[in-house]
TORTORTOR-303704 format. One line per field, with one value per residue (C-alpha): residue in three letters; x, y, z. Coordinates in pm, whole numbers. Layout:
<sites>
vexgu = [Ala	...]
X = [X	...]
Y = [Y	...]
Z = [Z	...]
</sites>
This chain:
<sites>
vexgu = [Met	Tyr	Val	Val	Thr	Val	Glu	Phe	Gly	Ile	Glu	Pro	Leu	Arg	Trp	Ala	Glu	Phe	Leu	Pro	Leu	Met	Ile	Glu	Asn	Ala	Arg	Leu	Ser	Arg	Ala	Thr	Glu	Pro	Gly	Cys	Thr	Gln	Phe	Asp	Val	Cys	Val	Asp	Asp	Ala	Arg	Pro	Ala	Lys	Val	Phe	Leu	Tyr	Glu	Leu	Tyr	Ala	Asp	Arg	Ala	Ala	Phe	Asp	Ala	His	Leu	Leu	Ser	Ala	His	Phe	Val	Ala	Phe	Ser	Ser	Ala	Thr	Arg	Asp	Met	Ile	Ala	Thr	Arg	Ser	Val	Thr	Thr	Trp	Gln	Arg	Ile	Ala	Pro]
X = [-1462	-1212	-918	-521	-212	138	520	738	1088	1241	1622	1812	1973	1584	1439	1480	1299	1087	934	789	587	447	301	156	-18	-169	-278	-427	-632	-788	-873	-938	-1134	-1430	-1431	-1062	-1151	-807	-437	-152	205	433	793	978	1347	1423	1375	1564	1396	1089	744	370	111	-281	-561	-925	-1186	-1572	-1558	-1356	-1485	-1373	-964	-1033	-1068	-759	-535	-668	-662	-429	-277	-188	-76	245	306	384	583	773	868	845	1285	1283	1115	1326	1042	636	413	32	-261	-631	-875	-1302	-1314	-1609	-1568	-1639]
Y = [118	360	246	335	270	357	341	400	385	177	261	-25	-101	-128	-348	-634	-488	-286	-582	-805	-439	-428	-728	-719	-385	-527	-857	-665	-426	-680	-894	-611	-374	-437	-202	-260	-586	-633	-471	-615	-552	-583	-614	-694	-805	-579	-245	-381	-175	-41	-186	-149	-161	-237	-94	-142	5	-8	408	672	694	329	429	718	476	267	612	562	277	128	-93	173	391	208	73	459	518	246	304	665	685	394	554	766	836	761	828	816	829	758	615	583	185	225	-176	-453]
Z = [-689	-571	-676	-555	-695	-531	-633	-324	-393	-73	46	-73	258	370	155	369	682	407	286	522	707	391	314	633	592	301	444	770	526	327	674	890	664	504	222	80	-166	-302	-152	-435	-347	-641	-725	-1019	-1028	-1351	-1076	-714	-465	-620	-511	-637	-495	-607	-390	-428	-198	-203	-183	-73	265	294	157	396	729	572	595	992	1065	1356	1166	870	1143	1278	884	841	1157	1129	751	705	739	472	185	-65	-259	-265	-587	-479	-750	-763	-985	-1056	-1135	-1497	-1534	-1519]
</sites>
């Protein structure tokens, strides 16, 4: 399995606008992408305006397809000015 983790820092004044878009992007990824088996959106009240994503794909090709999906392209365009920082890390799940 191919794992992607993302940490976003969101412009504080854009938080309320960003979060529903992020949740919808995750929902559509799970619902419409056969290679996406998990897409968790996580927040922590102790770290305002931060979002952590845990995404699980069948393989790298499935993740690449995600990046080309219409809903991701629309999400990326709509949120471009809302994101202050972004860190993407990829992993290969070896267990279970």
